[in-house]
C-alpha positions as CSV (number, residue, x, y, z in Angstrom):
1,M,19.7,42.1,-23.5
2,W,19.0,42.6,-19.8
3,M,22.7,41.9,-19.0
4,E,23.8,44.5,-21.6
5,A,21.5,47.1,-20.0
6,I,23.0,46.4,-16.6
7,M,26.6,46.5,-17.9
8,T,26.0,50.0,-19.4
9,M,24.8,51.4,-16.0
10,S,27.3,52.9,-13.6
11,L,27.8,51.1,-10.3
12,S,25.8,53.8,-8.4
13,E,22.9,53.4,-10.9
14,Q,23.0,49.6,-10.4
15,L,23.1,50.0,-6.6
16,S,20.2,52.5,-6.8
17,D,18.2,50.0,-9.0
18,L,19.0,47.2,-6.7
19,S,18.0,49.3,-3.7
20,F,14.6,50.1,-5.4
21,H,13.9,46.5,-6.1
22,A,14.9,45.4,-2.6
23,K,12.6,48.0,-1.1
24,T,9.7,46.8,-3.4
25,V,10.3,43.2,-2.2
26,E,10.5,44.3,1.5
27,D,7.3,46.4,1.1
28,G,5.5,43.5,-0.5
29,F,6.7,41.1,2.2
30,A,5.6,43.5,5.0
31,A,2.2,43.9,3.4
32,A,1.7,40.2,3.1
33,Q,2.8,39.7,6.7
34,K,0.4,42.4,8.0
35,E,-2.4,40.9,5.9
36,G,-1.7,37.5,7.4
37,H,-1.6,39.0,10.9
38,D,-4.9,40.8,10.3
39,K,-6.5,37.6,9.1
40,V,-5.3,35.7,12.1
41,A,-6.5,38.4,14.5
42,A,-9.9,38.5,12.8
43,R,-10.3,34.7,13.0
44,A,-9.2,34.8,16.7
45,K,-11.9,37.5,17.3
46,E,-14.5,35.4,15.5
47,A,-13.5,32.3,17.5
48,H,-13.7,34.2,20.8
49,A,-17.2,35.5,19.9
50,A,-18.3,32.0,19.0
51,A,-17.0,30.6,22.2
52,L,-18.8,33.3,24.2
53,A,-22.0,32.5,22.4
54,A,-21.6,28.8,23.1
55,V,-21.0,29.5,26.8
56,E,-24.1,31.6,27.0
57,N,-26.1,28.9,25.2
58,A,-24.8,26.3,27.6
59,K,-25.8,28.5,30.6
60,R,-29.3,28.9,29.2
61,S,-29.6,25.2,28.7
62,I,-28.3,24.4,32.2
63,K,-30.7,27.0,33.7
64,S,-33.6,25.5,31.7
65,V,-32.7,22.0,32.9
66,G,-32.4,23.3,36.5
67,D,-35.8,25.1,36.3
68,A,-37.4,21.9,34.9
69,G,-35.8,19.9,37.7
70,A,-37.0,22.3,40.3
71,K,-40.5,22.2,38.9
72,E,-40.4,18.4,39.0
73,V,-39.1,18.4,42.6
74,G,-41.9,20.9,43.5
75,C,-44.5,18.7,42.0
76,R,-43.2,15.6,43.9
77,E,-43.1,17.5,47.2
78,G,-46.7,18.6,46.6
79,K,-47.8,15.0,45.9
80,N,-45.9,13.8,49.0
81,R,-47.7,16.4,51.2
82,R,-51.1,15.4,49.8
83,R,-50.3,11.7,50.4
84,R,-49.2,12.4,54.0
85,R,-52.3,14.5,54.7
86,Q,-54.5,11.7,53.3
87,Y,-52.6,9.2,55.4
88,E,-52.9,11.3,58.5
89,S,-56.6,12.0,57.9
90,A,-57.2,8.3,57.5
91,G,-56.0,8.0,61.0
92,R,-52.9,6.0,60.4
């Protein structure tokens, strides 16, 4: 039946029909390609944002550890000064 319909069409009608179907396929392919590209771009943007957040979190953690270390060093220096004063006041 489909073959009979094609055979009754003139060559220019067949070419026009073929051109229409080819254009439809091309448009569908282009849309799928754009959709795929947009998804990849969105995922890359999300990954970049997550990486930036992880770096900021790491910086905060490092600063926190550094602050705690500085506090510990300050406490130890204070203890050492007190011990030295006690030692010196004892006349040693």
